[in-house]
Structures are given as C-alpha cells and as structure tokens.
C-alpha positions as a LaTeX table, in Angstrom:
\begin{tabular}{lrrr}
\hline
Residue & $x$ (\AA) & $y$ (\AA) & $z$ (\AA) \\
\hline
Met1 & 196.49 & 21.98 & 183.73 \\
Ser2 & 194.40 & 25.17 & 183.34 \\
Asp3 & 191.64 & 25.89 & 180.91 \\
Lys4 & 193.98 & 28.03 & 178.88 \\
Asp5 & 196.38 & 25.12 & 178.46 \\
Asn6 & 193.50 & 22.90 & 177.43 \\
Asp7 & 192.39 & 25.45 & 174.87 \\
Lys8 & 195.88 & 25.56 & 173.47 \\
Ala9 & 196.17 & 21.76 & 173.40 \\
Ala10 & 192.82 & 21.26 & 171.74 \\
Pro11 & 194.00 & 21.99 & 168.19 \\
Glu12 & 196.30 & 19.03 & 168.41 \\
Ser13 & 193.45 & 16.61 & 167.55 \\
Pro14 & 193.95 & 15.20 & 164.03 \\
Ala15 & 190.22 & 15.22 & 163.36 \\
Glu16 & 189.90 & 18.96 & 163.68 \\
Lys17 & 193.18 & 20.11 & 162.05 \\
Pro18 & 194.52 & 19.08 & 158.71 \\
Glu19 & 197.77 & 17.14 & 158.41 \\
Ala20 & 199.55 & 20.08 & 156.86 \\
His21 & 199.61 & 21.83 & 160.24 \\
Ala22 & 201.11 & 18.93 & 162.24 \\
Pro23 & 204.64 & 20.33 & 162.62 \\
Ala24 & 203.32 & 23.62 & 164.02 \\
Ala25 & 201.21 & 21.81 & 166.59 \\
Val26 & 204.12 & 19.74 & 167.73 \\
Ala27 & 206.23 & 22.83 & 168.20 \\
Ala28 & 203.58 & 24.50 & 170.26 \\
Ser29 & 203.14 & 21.48 & 172.42 \\
Asp30 & 206.79 & 21.39 & 173.14 \\
Arg31 & 206.76 & 25.06 & 174.20 \\
Phe32 & 203.80 & 24.47 & 176.50 \\
Asp33 & 205.48 & 21.57 & 178.18 \\
Gln34 & 208.50 & 23.67 & 178.74 \\
Asp35 & 206.45 & 26.46 & 180.36 \\
Ile36 & 204.62 & 24.26 & 182.88 \\
Gln37 & 207.36 & 21.99 & 183.83 \\
Pro38 & 208.69 & 24.25 & 186.66 \\
Ala39 & 205.21 & 24.31 & 188.36 \\
Arg40 & 204.59 & 20.66 & 188.57 \\
Gly41 & 206.62 & 20.37 & 191.70 \\
Gly42 & 204.27 & 22.82 & 193.94 \\
Phe43 & 200.57 & 24.38 & 194.40 \\
Pro44 & 199.59 & 26.76 & 191.57 \\
Val45 & 199.62 & 30.52 & 192.45 \\
Leu46 & 196.41 & 31.28 & 190.61 \\
Ala47 & 194.51 & 28.66 & 192.57 \\
Thr48 & 195.83 & 30.16 & 195.80 \\
Phe49 & 194.59 & 33.58 & 194.77 \\
Val50 & 191.19 & 32.25 & 193.84 \\
Leu51 & 190.92 & 30.41 & 197.16 \\
Leu52 & 191.79 & 33.52 & 199.10 \\
Leu53 & 189.26 & 35.48 & 197.09 \\
Leu54 & 186.59 & 32.91 & 197.81 \\
Leu55 & 187.39 & 33.00 & 201.53 \\
Ala56 & 187.16 & 36.81 & 201.52 \\
Leu57 & 183.89 & 36.66 & 199.72 \\
Ala58 & 182.53 & 34.10 & 202.14 \\
Gly59 & 183.59 & 36.26 & 205.10 \\
Ala60 & 181.97 & 39.33 & 203.56 \\
Cys61 & 178.80 & 37.43 & 202.93 \\
Ala62 & 178.76 & 36.16 & 206.47 \\
Trp63 & 179.25 & 39.69 & 207.80 \\
Ile64 & 176.53 & 41.04 & 205.57 \\
Val65 & 174.14 & 38.32 & 206.72 \\
Leu66 & 174.92 & 39.01 & 210.38 \\
Glu67 & 174.53 & 42.75 & 209.86 \\
Ala68 & 171.22 & 42.22 & 208.11 \\
Gln69 & 170.02 & 40.01 & 210.94 \\
Arg70 & 171.07 & 42.66 & 213.48 \\
Arg71 & 169.29 & 45.41 & 211.58 \\
Glu72 & 166.21 & 43.26 & 211.21 \\
Ala73 & 166.16 & 42.66 & 214.95 \\
Ala74 & 166.57 & 46.37 & 215.62 \\
Leu75 & 163.83 & 47.17 & 213.14 \\
Leu76 & 161.52 & 44.63 & 214.79 \\
Asp77 & 162.25 & 46.19 & 218.17 \\
Arg78 & 161.43 & 49.63 & 216.85 \\
Leu79 & 158.24 & 48.36 & 215.28 \\
Ala80 & 157.20 & 46.83 & 218.54 \\
Leu81 & 157.99 & 50.09 & 220.35 \\
Leu82 & 156.00 & 52.10 & 217.82 \\
Glu83 & 153.06 & 49.75 & 218.12 \\
Ser84 & 153.06 & 50.13 & 221.90 \\
Val85 & 153.34 & 53.91 & 221.63 \\
Thr86 & 150.57 & 54.00 & 219.02 \\
Glu87 & 148.30 & 51.89 & 221.22 \\
Arg88 & 148.88 & 54.27 & 224.14 \\
Glu89 & 148.21 & 57.32 & 221.95 \\
Val90 & 145.04 & 55.74 & 220.63 \\
Leu91 & 143.92 & 55.00 & 224.17 \\
Asp92 & 144.79 & 58.57 & 225.25 \\
Ala93 & 142.97 & 60.00 & 222.21 \\
Ser94 & 139.88 & 57.93 & 222.93 \\
Glu95 & 139.94 & 59.09 & 226.52 \\
Gln96 & 140.31 & 62.73 & 225.41 \\
Gln97 & 137.47 & 62.30 & 222.95 \\
Ala98 & 135.33 & 60.88 & 225.69 \\
Gln99 & 136.22 & 63.82 & 227.94 \\
Ile100 & 135.51 & 66.29 & 225.11 \\
Arg101 & 132.16 & 64.62 & 224.43 \\
Gln102 & 131.32 & 64.76 & 228.10 \\
Phe103 & 132.33 & 68.44 & 228.28 \\
Asn104 & 130.29 & 69.23 & 225.17 \\
Asp105 & 127.26 & 67.47 & 226.60 \\
Ala106 & 127.60 & 69.36 & 229.86 \\
Leu107 & 128.10 & 72.67 & 228.07 \\
Lys108 & 125.14 & 71.97 & 225.77 \\
Ala109 & 122.92 & 71.16 & 228.72 \\
Gln110 & 124.05 & 74.32 & 230.53 \\
Leu111 & 123.45 & 76.48 & 227.47 \\
Gln112 & 120.02 & 74.98 & 226.94 \\
Gly113 & 119.14 & 75.66 & 230.54 \\
Asp114 & 120.41 & 79.25 & 230.33 \\
Leu115 & 118.53 & 79.77 & 227.07 \\
Arg116 & 115.30 & 78.43 & 228.53 \\
Ser117 & 115.68 & 80.65 & 231.60 \\
Ala118 & 116.40 & 83.67 & 229.38 \\
Leu119 & 113.50 & 82.96 & 227.02 \\
Ala120 & 111.01 & 82.27 & 229.79 \\
Pro121 & 110.16 & 86.00 & 230.35 \\
Leu122 & 110.02 & 86.55 & 226.59 \\
Glu123 & 107.58 & 83.77 & 225.85 \\
Pro124 & 104.47 & 85.91 & 226.57 \\
Arg125 & 105.79 & 88.70 & 224.36 \\
Leu126 & 106.68 & 86.21 & 221.64 \\
Ala127 & 103.22 & 84.75 & 221.84 \\
Gln128 & 101.72 & 88.23 & 221.63 \\
Gln129 & 103.92 & 89.05 & 218.62 \\
Ala130 & 102.83 & 85.83 & 216.99 \\
Asp131 & 99.18 & 86.79 & 217.55 \\
Asn132 & 99.86 & 90.25 & 216.13 \\
Leu133 & 101.55 & 88.77 & 213.09 \\
Gln134 & 98.63 & 86.44 & 212.58 \\
Ser135 & 96.14 & 89.31 & 212.80 \\
Leu136 & 98.26 & 91.42 & 210.44 \\
Ser137 & 98.49 & 88.59 & 207.95 \\
Gln138 & 94.71 & 88.22 & 208.16 \\
Gln139 & 94.23 & 91.95 & 207.59 \\
Leu140 & 96.65 & 91.79 & 204.67 \\
Ser141 & 94.69 & 88.93 & 203.18 \\
Glu142 & 91.46 & 90.90 & 203.55 \\
Met143 & 93.06 & 93.96 & 201.99 \\
Gln144 & 94.38 & 91.91 & 199.09 \\
Ala145 & 90.91 & 90.52 & 198.59 \\
Arg146 & 89.43 & 94.04 & 198.55 \\
Val147 & 92.09 & 95.23 & 196.11 \\
Ala148 & 91.38 & 92.26 & 193.87 \\
Gln149 & 87.65 & 93.03 & 194.04 \\
Gln150 & 88.23 & 96.67 & 193.21 \\
Gly151 & 90.50 & 95.64 & 190.36 \\
Glu152 & 87.72 & 93.48 & 188.99 \\
Glu153 & 85.29 & 96.37 & 189.30 \\
Leu154 & 87.69 & 98.70 & 187.53 \\
Ala155 & 88.16 & 96.11 & 184.82 \\
Arg156 & 84.40 & 96.08 & 184.29 \\
Phe157 & 84.34 & 99.82 & 183.66 \\
Asn158 & 83.73 & 100.68 & 180.03 \\
Ala159 & 83.93 & 103.79 & 177.92 \\
Thr160 & 80.58 & 105.05 & 179.22 \\
Asp161 & 81.91 & 105.20 & 182.78 \\
Arg162 & 85.00 & 107.11 & 181.61 \\
Glu163 & 82.83 & 109.64 & 179.82 \\
Gly164 & 80.77 & 110.02 & 182.97 \\
Trp165 & 83.89 & 110.84 & 184.95 \\
Leu166 & 84.98 & 113.41 & 182.37 \\
Leu167 & 81.56 & 115.06 & 182.44 \\
Ala168 & 81.63 & 115.20 & 186.24 \\
Glu169 & 85.08 & 116.80 & 186.10 \\
Ala170 & 83.95 & 119.40 & 183.57 \\
Glu171 & 80.90 & 120.20 & 185.72 \\
Tyr172 & 83.13 & 120.67 & 188.77 \\
Leu173 & 85.43 & 123.04 & 186.84 \\
Leu174 & 82.51 & 125.17 & 185.67 \\
Arg175 & 81.09 & 125.34 & 189.17 \\
Leu176 & 84.51 & 126.34 & 190.55 \\
Ala177 & 84.85 & 129.08 & 187.89 \\
Asn178 & 81.51 & 130.58 & 188.98 \\
Gln179 & 82.59 & 130.56 & 192.65 \\
Arg180 & 85.94 & 132.21 & 191.89 \\
Leu181 & 84.34 & 134.97 & 189.85 \\
Ile182 & 81.54 & 135.67 & 192.37 \\
Met183 & 83.58 & 135.42 & 195.58 \\
Thr184 & 86.89 & 137.00 & 194.58 \\
Gly185 & 86.23 & 138.62 & 191.19 \\
Asp186 & 89.26 & 136.78 & 189.75 \\
Ser187 & 88.50 & 136.81 & 186.04 \\
Glu188 & 91.89 & 135.28 & 185.11 \\
Ser189 & 91.25 & 132.13 & 187.17 \\
Ala190 & 87.69 & 131.92 & 185.85 \\
Arg191 & 88.95 & 132.02 & 182.25 \\
Ala192 & 91.52 & 129.28 & 182.95 \\
Leu193 & 88.88 & 127.02 & 184.52 \\
Leu194 & 86.48 & 127.58 & 181.61 \\
Arg195 & 89.21 & 126.68 & 179.10 \\
Ser196 & 89.98 & 123.46 & 181.02 \\
Ala197 & 86.29 & 122.48 & 181.02 \\
Asp198 & 86.02 & 123.17 & 177.27 \\
Ser199 & 89.09 & 121.00 & 176.63 \\
Ile200 & 87.45 & 118.07 & 178.44 \\
Leu201 & 84.20 & 118.48 & 176.51 \\
Arg202 & 86.16 & 118.55 & 173.25 \\
Gln203 & 87.65 & 115.13 & 174.10 \\
Leu204 & 84.17 & 113.61 & 174.47 \\
Asp205 & 83.14 & 114.65 & 170.93 \\
Asp206 & 79.39 & 114.48 & 171.66 \\
Thr207 & 76.87 & 116.57 & 169.72 \\
Arg208 & 74.68 & 116.84 & 172.81 \\
Leu209 & 77.41 & 119.00 & 174.40 \\
His210 & 77.23 & 121.64 & 171.66 \\
Asp211 & 75.09 & 124.09 & 173.69 \\
Ala212 & 77.42 & 123.82 & 176.68 \\
Arg213 & 80.50 & 124.52 & 174.57 \\
Ala214 & 78.76 & 127.45 & 172.88 \\
Ala215 & 77.91 & 128.94 & 176.28 \\
Ile216 & 81.54 & 128.49 & 177.41 \\
Ala217 & 82.81 & 130.30 & 174.31 \\
Ser218 & 80.42 & 133.21 & 174.94 \\
Glu219 & 81.46 & 133.46 & 178.60 \\
Leu220 & 85.17 & 133.43 & 177.69 \\
Ala221 & 84.54 & 136.37 & 175.32 \\
Ser222 & 82.71 & 138.26 & 178.09 \\
Leu223 & 85.54 & 137.64 & 180.58 \\
Arg224 & 88.16 & 138.84 & 178.11 \\
Ala225 & 86.28 & 142.14 & 177.90 \\
Val226 & 86.57 & 142.69 & 181.67 \\
Pro227 & 89.30 & 145.29 & 182.39 \\
Ala228 & 92.18 & 144.11 & 184.50 \\
Leu229 & 92.61 & 145.70 & 187.93 \\
Asp230 & 96.03 & 146.15 & 189.49 \\
Val231 & 94.83 & 145.42 & 192.99 \\
Glu232 & 98.31 & 144.60 & 194.23 \\
Gly233 & 99.75 & 147.86 & 192.92 \\
Leu234 & 97.00 & 149.94 & 194.54 \\
Tyr235 & 97.47 & 148.10 & 197.84 \\
Leu236 & 101.20 & 148.82 & 197.84 \\
Arg237 & 100.63 & 152.50 & 197.03 \\
Leu238 & 98.27 & 152.79 & 199.99 \\
Ser239 & 100.90 & 151.16 & 202.22 \\
Ala240 & 103.46 & 153.73 & 201.06 \\
Leu241 & 101.07 & 156.60 & 201.89 \\
Ala242 & 100.48 & 155.13 & 205.36 \\
Glu243 & 104.23 & 155.15 & 206.03 \\
Gln244 & 104.46 & 158.72 & 204.71 \\
Ala245 & 101.64 & 159.84 & 207.04 \\
Ala246 & 103.60 & 158.54 & 210.03 \\
Ser247 & 106.45 & 160.98 & 209.24 \\
Leu248 & 104.34 & 164.20 & 209.17 \\
Ala249 & 105.70 & 166.85 & 211.56 \\
Ile250 & 103.56 & 168.83 & 214.03 \\
Phe251 & 105.70 & 171.97 & 214.05 \\
Glu252 & 108.99 & 173.18 & 212.57 \\
Leu253 & 111.82 & 174.38 & 214.77 \\
Pro254 & 113.24 & 177.77 & 213.74 \\
Glu255 & 116.69 & 177.64 & 212.28 \\
Ala256 & 119.32 & 179.55 & 214.22 \\
Glu257 & 120.67 & 182.52 & 212.31 \\
Gln258 & 124.37 & 182.50 & 211.71 \\
Arg259 & 126.07 & 185.46 & 213.35 \\
Leu260 & 129.45 & 186.93 & 212.58 \\
Gln261 & 131.79 & 186.91 & 215.49 \\
Glu262 & 132.75 & 190.50 & 216.32 \\
Ala263 & 136.27 & 191.64 & 217.02 \\
Pro264 & 137.27 & 191.89 & 220.69 \\
Ala265 & 136.43 & 195.29 & 222.29 \\
Glu266 & 139.20 & 197.77 & 222.81 \\
Asp267 & 137.72 & 199.70 & 225.74 \\
Trp268 & 135.02 & 199.31 & 228.35 \\
Arg269 & 132.37 & 201.18 & 226.30 \\
Glu270 & 132.75 & 198.74 & 223.42 \\
Arg271 & 132.60 & 195.77 & 225.79 \\
Leu272 & 129.41 & 197.21 & 227.34 \\
Arg273 & 127.81 & 197.58 & 223.92 \\
Gln274 & 128.68 & 194.04 & 222.91 \\
Gly275 & 127.30 & 192.64 & 226.15 \\
Tyr276 & 124.05 & 194.55 & 225.68 \\
Glu277 & 123.64 & 193.22 & 222.11 \\
Ala278 & 124.39 & 189.67 & 223.23 \\
Ala279 & 121.71 & 189.90 & 225.94 \\
Leu280 & 119.14 & 191.14 & 223.42 \\
Gln281 & 120.05 & 188.32 & 221.01 \\
Lys282 & 119.73 & 185.73 & 223.75 \\
Leu283 & 116.32 & 187.08 & 224.69 \\
Ser284 & 115.20 & 187.02 & 221.03 \\
Asp285 & 115.94 & 183.28 & 220.90 \\
Tyr286 & 113.15 & 182.68 & 223.43 \\
Ile287 & 110.66 & 185.24 & 222.09 \\
Ile288 & 109.70 & 185.09 & 218.38 \\
Ile289 & 107.46 & 187.79 & 216.96 \\
Arg290 & 105.83 & 186.95 & 213.60 \\
Arg291 & 103.29 & 189.08 & 211.80 \\
Arg292 & 100.47 & 187.16 & 210.01 \\
Glu293 & 97.40 & 188.50 & 208.29 \\
Val294 & 95.53 & 185.20 & 208.94 \\
Pro295 & 95.17 & 184.12 & 212.56 \\
Met296 & 97.33 & 181.01 & 213.33 \\
Gln297 & 95.67 & 177.89 & 214.75 \\
Ala298 & 96.90 & 176.54 & 218.03 \\
Leu299 & 99.48 & 173.71 & 217.82 \\
Met300 & 98.34 & 170.16 & 218.57 \\
Asp301 & 99.12 & 168.66 & 221.93 \\
Pro302 & 100.72 & 165.15 & 222.03 \\
Gln303 & 97.43 & 163.37 & 222.77 \\
Trp304 & 95.66 & 165.04 & 219.87 \\
Glu305 & 98.63 & 164.27 & 217.61 \\
Gly306 & 98.46 & 160.54 & 218.48 \\
Leu307 & 94.71 & 160.49 & 217.77 \\
Val308 & 95.20 & 162.21 & 214.40 \\
Arg309 & 97.97 & 159.83 & 213.32 \\
Gln310 & 95.99 & 156.77 & 214.46 \\
Asn311 & 92.83 & 157.86 & 212.61 \\
Leu312 & 94.80 & 158.64 & 209.46 \\
Arg313 & 96.49 & 155.24 & 209.44 \\
Met314 & 93.25 & 153.43 & 210.28 \\
Leu315 & 91.43 & 155.10 & 207.36 \\
Ile316 & 94.18 & 154.12 & 204.91 \\
Glu317 & 94.08 & 150.50 & 206.14 \\
Gln318 & 90.28 & 150.56 & 205.83 \\
Ala319 & 90.69 & 151.65 & 202.21 \\
Gln320 & 93.02 & 148.66 & 201.66 \\
Val321 & 90.40 & 146.26 & 203.03 \\
Ala322 & 87.73 & 147.85 & 200.82 \\
Leu323 & 90.07 & 147.48 & 197.84 \\
Leu324 & 90.53 & 143.75 & 198.45 \\
Ser325 & 86.80 & 143.19 & 198.94 \\
Gly326 & 85.84 & 145.28 & 195.89 \\
Asn327 & 83.78 & 147.81 & 197.87 \\
Ala328 & 84.30 & 150.96 & 195.82 \\
Arg329 & 82.07 & 153.19 & 197.97 \\
Leu330 & 83.87 & 152.38 & 201.22 \\
Tyr331 & 87.21 & 152.74 & 199.42 \\
Arg332 & 86.50 & 156.31 & 198.28 \\
Glu333 & 84.90 & 157.40 & 201.56 \\
Ser334 & 87.91 & 156.14 & 203.54 \\
Leu335 & 90.36 & 158.09 & 201.37 \\
Leu336 & 88.27 & 161.29 & 201.52 \\
Arg337 & 88.16 & 161.12 & 205.33 \\
Ala338 & 91.91 & 160.49 & 205.38 \\
Arg339 & 92.41 & 163.70 & 203.37 \\
His340 & 90.48 & 165.59 & 206.07 \\
Trp341 & 92.93 & 164.42 & 208.75 \\
Val342 & 95.91 & 165.29 & 206.55 \\
Glu343 & 94.73 & 168.92 & 206.60 \\
Gln344 & 95.63 & 169.03 & 210.31 \\
Phe345 & 99.30 & 169.04 & 209.27 \\
Ala346 & 98.93 & 171.71 & 206.58 \\
Asp347 & 100.35 & 174.52 & 208.75 \\
Ser348 & 103.13 & 172.55 & 210.48 \\
Asp349 & 104.39 & 170.44 & 207.50 \\
Thr350 & 103.01 & 172.08 & 204.40 \\
Asp351 & 104.97 & 170.32 & 201.63 \\
Ala352 & 104.60 & 166.77 & 203.01 \\
Ala353 & 100.90 & 167.29 & 203.75 \\
Arg354 & 100.28 & 168.66 & 200.22 \\
Ala355 & 102.07 & 165.63 & 198.63 \\
Leu356 & 100.17 & 163.17 & 200.81 \\
Asp357 & 96.85 & 164.83 & 200.00 \\
Ala358 & 97.60 & 164.65 & 196.26 \\
Gly359 & 98.44 & 160.93 & 196.53 \\
Leu360 & 95.19 & 160.21 & 198.39 \\
Gln361 & 93.18 & 162.14 & 195.80 \\
Gln362 & 94.84 & 160.21 & 192.95 \\
Leu363 & 94.12 & 156.87 & 194.58 \\
Ala364 & 90.52 & 157.86 & 195.27 \\
Asp365 & 90.00 & 158.41 & 191.53 \\
Glu366 & 91.20 & 154.87 & 190.68 \\
Thr367 & 88.70 & 152.19 & 189.60 \\
Val368 & 88.59 & 149.35 & 192.10 \\
Thr369 & 85.51 & 147.44 & 190.93 \\
Val370 & 84.30 & 146.28 & 187.53 \\
Ser371 & 81.04 & 144.74 & 186.44 \\
Leu372 & 81.45 & 140.98 & 186.12 \\
Pro373 & 79.45 & 138.93 & 183.59 \\
Asp374 & 77.26 & 135.97 & 184.46 \\
Ile375 & 78.98 & 132.69 & 183.56 \\
Gly376 & 76.30 & 130.33 & 184.88 \\
Ala377 & 74.79 & 129.57 & 181.46 \\
Ser378 & 77.50 & 127.04 & 180.59 \\
Leu379 & 76.97 & 125.16 & 183.86 \\
Arg380 & 73.21 & 124.99 & 183.30 \\
Ala381 & 73.68 & 123.81 & 179.70 \\
Leu382 & 76.11 & 121.10 & 180.82 \\
Glu383 & 73.71 & 119.87 & 183.51 \\
Gln384 & 70.95 & 119.60 & 180.92 \\
Ala385 & 73.29 & 117.65 & 178.59 \\
Ile386 & 74.17 & 115.23 & 181.39 \\
Glu387 & 70.50 & 114.65 & 182.13 \\
Gln388 & 69.83 & 114.03 & 178.43 \\
Arg389 & 72.68 & 111.50 & 178.26 \\
Lys390 & 71.27 & 109.64 & 181.27 \\
Ala391 & 67.81 & 109.57 & 179.72 \\
Asp392 & 69.20 & 108.22 & 176.44 \\
Ala393 & 71.20 & 105.54 & 178.29 \\
Asp394 & 68.11 & 104.43 & 180.23 \\
Ala395 & 66.09 & 104.25 & 177.01 \\
Glu396 & 68.78 & 102.10 & 175.35 \\
Gly397 & 68.87 & 99.81 & 178.39 \\
Gln398 & 65.13 & 99.18 & 178.21 \\
\hline
\end{tabular}
C-alpha cells in the first residue's frame, strides 16, 4: 500500500475522528479496497518507474564520476607538461641572463679600455685646465677680498670726504673753463663750465666759498658781454669765394656774328661778288682789329695762369686758418693779397673778378677776434677756500 493510501486510511482511527463520521469512513474504505484490488495480483507500475529512474540516475552519476576522473587525469597531465616547460624556460632564461651579464661585462670592459685610451692624451690638458681653474679661483678670491676691502673703505667715507670730492670737481671745471677760453676762445663752453662749478658750490652751502661764487658770478657777466662770432659762417663764405676764384676766365672768345644767307647769284658777276665777300669775311674771323685808348696788357700764358690760381686759393685758405686761430692781422693781410691776384682777371673776366673782389673786401672788414676777459679769479678764490677748509679741519683734529 502506498503512502497516499495510508494517508487516506489514517482518519479511520476512532481516537482521532468522532463517532458521528463513522459511516463516511467506512464508505471510503470500501472504495479504496475496490480501487486496489486489481493490483494485488502483480508488481506496482509506480515502483517500476521509480526503479528505472534510480537506475538512470545511478548510470548518470557513474558517467559523471568517470568523466570527472578522466578530466582530472588530463588536467594533471597538462599541469605536469606545463611544469616541465616552465622549468625549461626558467633554465633558458637563466642561461640568457648569464650570457647577457657576460656580454655586458665584456662590453663594459671594452668601453672602459677605449675610454682610458681616448682620455690618455687629454690627461695633460685636463691637468693644465685644472691648474688654470685653480689659479683663476685664487685670483677671484683675491679680487673678492680687494672688493670687500674697498667696500669697507667706502663705507668709512663720511660727509667730509664727499665735500672734498665736490670741491675737487668744481676746481677741475674752473680750470677747464680757463683752458677753453684761452686756447680756443670758446666763450659759450666757458660759461657752461662756470655755471656747472657754481651749481656744485651751491650744493655745499659753505660760507667760506662765498668769494669763489662771487668771482664766478662776475666772470659769467663778463663772458655774456663778449660778442658772438660766426666763425663757421665766415669759414663757409671763404670756401665759396675759393670755388668762385677757380672759375675765373683768362680771356673771352668773340661771339660769331649772325649773317643773313644771301639769295643765289643769277649770273657770273654776282657769283664773283659773293665769293669775294665770303673770302673777306673768312679772313676777318682770323684777324680782329679793336681800337682802344688804353694799351691792353698781354694775355697770361698757361703756366702763369696756374700760378695765379694757386696763389689765390692758397691765400684764401690761409685766411681760413687765421680765422680759426683768431689771428686778425694775418686774416686781413691774406684777403688783401688775394684781392691783388684777383686784379689779374679784371680784363679777361671783368664781372666775375669785380664780384669776387667785393666779397673779399667785405670779408676783410669782418671782426674775427674779440677781447676775452680773465676768468682766473674764481679758480684762485676756490683754491684759497680749499686751503682754508683743510686748515680748519687740521685745527679741529688737534
């Protein structure tokens, strides 16, 4: 009997069910007996199915176990193969590493040998460079020490030393102004130098410098009264006259007279007359007859012309030199002598010679020198003030 039949038969117990349900239980039991009665004679179908299922499951399990064992064996074989291959690769890698190490050692030794052989000729030069660097570093150290010492000395300078420098600078400017005025007569530069010296003395603000500043003010007033000379303009005008003198002509060629062309002759007498007049005209071109009340001077030959031009140019250049040096006497004498040589061209080139002579006369009347004042008083006063300052400083030190 199956579990289902047992479950159905279980309610038949009088302990579990009440007596009121007894007829129903009996009826059910009768039906159950009727259902199972035909199977009591043979093996149940459900049990056969379960047995077959168990056999199939057992066969599947056996196949799975065998397959797992086969795969495990294959996996173990592969693991063994991999281990052998790995061991060989490790051995090969160690051998390669050994070869690489050996090659590196050989290459390193070769490179070291090549480097030593290459550096062998350079070792003396390297040693020399090292010596030079050492000497340079020593010189640099000495120079740094000197700079430090000078810095300390400069740090020790006080206001008195600065004033001494300013006084020395002002003295130099005054001395330079005197030289410029005496040597070149440049009053403009002298005034600028005096103003610079006065500006320095004003910065010092010392009553002992009063006389020096007063002398500078007086000298500036004297220099402002000096008339200005246009030396450059006069020099250029003389250069223009020298170029004009080079273009003076010795003689003037006669201009050919324009003649009217006559009509062609009609007969032989007319042709004869025209030929005779043409011959006379041709002859008059070679022979010129001029009537003068004053006898004419002979024309200059080429050698005399070159001498005249050279002397004229030399005298004008001499006047330029005298202008630059401030020599008024030489300047005027040079221009007067140049006018004498210009007269040699009066007959041959009258207009140009007259214009050149007028220009030389005008330049000769120009003022090329002026009287310059003495500006040495300021320098002497400043020197006395410097000496007084030194004496006062020595007295304070004692």
